N, C-alpha and C positions, 0 to 999 in steps of 0.2 A: 570473345569465348575467353573460359578459364580452362587451363591445363587441369586435367587430372590428377597429376603426380605433383606438380610444382604450385600449382593454383596462380600462377603468372597470366596476366591476359594475353591472348595472340590473336592473330586474324589468320586464317587458314590460308596457305599459299595455294591460289585459283591457278594451276597449272592445268590446262585441260588436256594436255598429253599423258595426265597423272588420273584423270576423271574414272577410268577403269580398271585401274591396278588394284593392289591388294588391299590399300588404304584408301577410301574413296576420300577427297580433300573436301568435298561437301559435308563429310560426315566426321571430320577430324576433331578427337579429341584431346590429342597432345600436342604440346608445342614439339615446334622441328627440334630443339636440344633435347627433350624425354624422348621423343620417339628415336631419334638417332641412338640412344643409349644402347636400343635393343638390337641385336644380331637374327636377322630373319634365316630361317633355315632355307638354302638351296643344297639340291642334291643330297650327298652323303649317304648312308647305309640305304641298300635298295629295302628292308624290311622295317628299319626303325629311324631312320636318318639321322643316324648319329654322325658328327663331321668323323670320327675316327673309323675310318673304313680302310679295307684290304681285300681288293678282288670281290669288291659287291657287298660283303657284310662286316659288318663289325665284330669286334670282341664278344660283347654281349648276346648277339645273335648266335654265333657259332657256336656259344657255350648253350644256349636254349635249344639251338638244333640239335644237342646231343644230348638233353635233357628229357626235351619234350617230343613228341611226334608231329605235331604242328606248330610252326612259326607264329608268333602274335603279330599282327602285322600292325604298324603305330604309324599314324601322321600328327607332325607337331609341327608349330609356328615357328617359335624361337629358339635359339641355344641358350643353353643356362649360363649366361655370364654374370658379370658383378651385377648390372642393373636389374636383372630378373631374380637375382638374389636378394637384393635389397628389398624388391617388390614382395616376394614370398614372405621375408623374415616381418616385415611392416603389417602385412594381412594376417600371417597366420601366429605368430608369435608374439606379437603385440596388440592384435587385436586391433587395428585400421580398418575395419569394414568400408570405409570409403574405396580401400584399394581394390576390392571386387569389380568394379567398373572400368578401371585399367585391365584386369583380367578380362572381362567381358570383352571390350574393345578388342585387343589382341587377338581373341578367339573367334568372334563373330564373322569375320570374312570368309576364313576356310571353313568354318562348321557347315558355312550354307552349301559346299561341295557332296554334302554326304545324303543320301536319303535311306535311313535306319527305320527298322520298324520298330525297334527300341533304342532308348537313349538312357544307358545306366549309370549313373555317378558314385564312382567310387565312394563310399558312405564314411563317415566319422564316426569314431565310439562317443558314447553317450557322456563318457567324462569329458572329452575333449569339447564336443559341443556345449556341456555345462561350463568348461573353463572360458570358453571363447565366447560362450552365449549365440554360436549360430555353426551350422554346417559347413564349411568351408568349402568345398566342391560343389556342393549342391546351389550355393547361393550365387557362384560364377556362372553355371550353366543355365540356372532357372530363367525362363522368358529366351533364352536362345532358341532352345531345343525344346519338346515336350519331353519330361523327364518320366522315366520308370524306375522310382527307387527301389529294387528287387532283392538289394542284395543288404546285408548286415553283417556286421562285425564283431567278432567277441571282444571286450573291453579289457584293460589291466595290461595291455601292450605300450609299449614305448612307440612314440610315433617314428615313423620312416628318419624323419629329420633329426633325429636324436641317434641316429644308429651309423656307423663306419661302413664301407663296402661291404665287409666279410659279413656284420652283423646284418645287414640287411638281406643279403642270399641265404642266410640260414634262418631267415623270419619263417616259421610255422605258418600253415595254413591256418586262416582267421575266419576267412569270407563264409558265410552260408547262405542260400537264397531262403527268403521269405515264404513261410506256408501259404501268404495270400497271392505271390506271383504266380501269373500263368504265362506264360510263353509259347505261342504257336509253332508247331513244328515247322523247319524250313525257313524262321522267319532271320532277318538281318539285324545283328544287333552291335551297338557300339558304346564301347566302354570309355566314359571320361574322367580325367584325372588332370590335376597341374603339372606334375613334372613326372617325366619318364628318366629313374635315374639306373636302374640296372634291370627293370623289367620285373622284379619279384613279385612286388605288390599287384600290377596287372594279369600276369600269369596266374597267380594265386584267384584272382577275381573271375578269370576265363574257366579257371578249373571248377571253381564252385558252381558255375553256371553250366557247364558241362555234363558236371556230375547228373545234374536233374533232366536237363536239357540237351542230349548229344548230339541231335539231328538240326543244330543253328551254326550261322555263320558269323563269328566274332571278331571284330576290329577293334583298334582303340584310337583314340583321341587324345593329347595331350599338349596342352599350351608352349611348355619347353622340354627341350631333348638334350 
């Protein structure tokens, strides 16, 4: 087998004690060295899984608790470390399309735990799609779950990756529901994104849906936190 990240040849570790673990060895797509570069989420904030937690909640969720009536529950797979930063930069900034397979590999096992009625990816603006040649989020989750691309985003804004923390938090609402979208009352919705940084993007996306469909349940899933 060849590692999706470094392209080196490797043999999966056939340790049958790990067959039912998070990453099934029979489907291993990263070599031991590359897989070991990621830090996988354990515990943390009871609401978003941030490792920086005090009395159950992190600083971000405490702030959102004051700003929003309802907290947005987020599930993540990895912590945002240097390995994930490098992976994200290669995929989104430098257009290394093959890196979507690494992100799929990281996301797939945890996504199987969800049973949502609608899986809604955070949309990419048309200008960024034109620049990169693909929709970064939809491409990662396509094929893992049935996608419902009900959200659109106003163009002309800097990407979140180009902003500092304060700029992220001050980002205005840019999401809106497509006129073609139809969501049943009482449905369970899972928002999909690659990275949870401050939560600003996901809360905007959730609120855009709530504006049109207030009687639904919304959670989010990100590959990194």
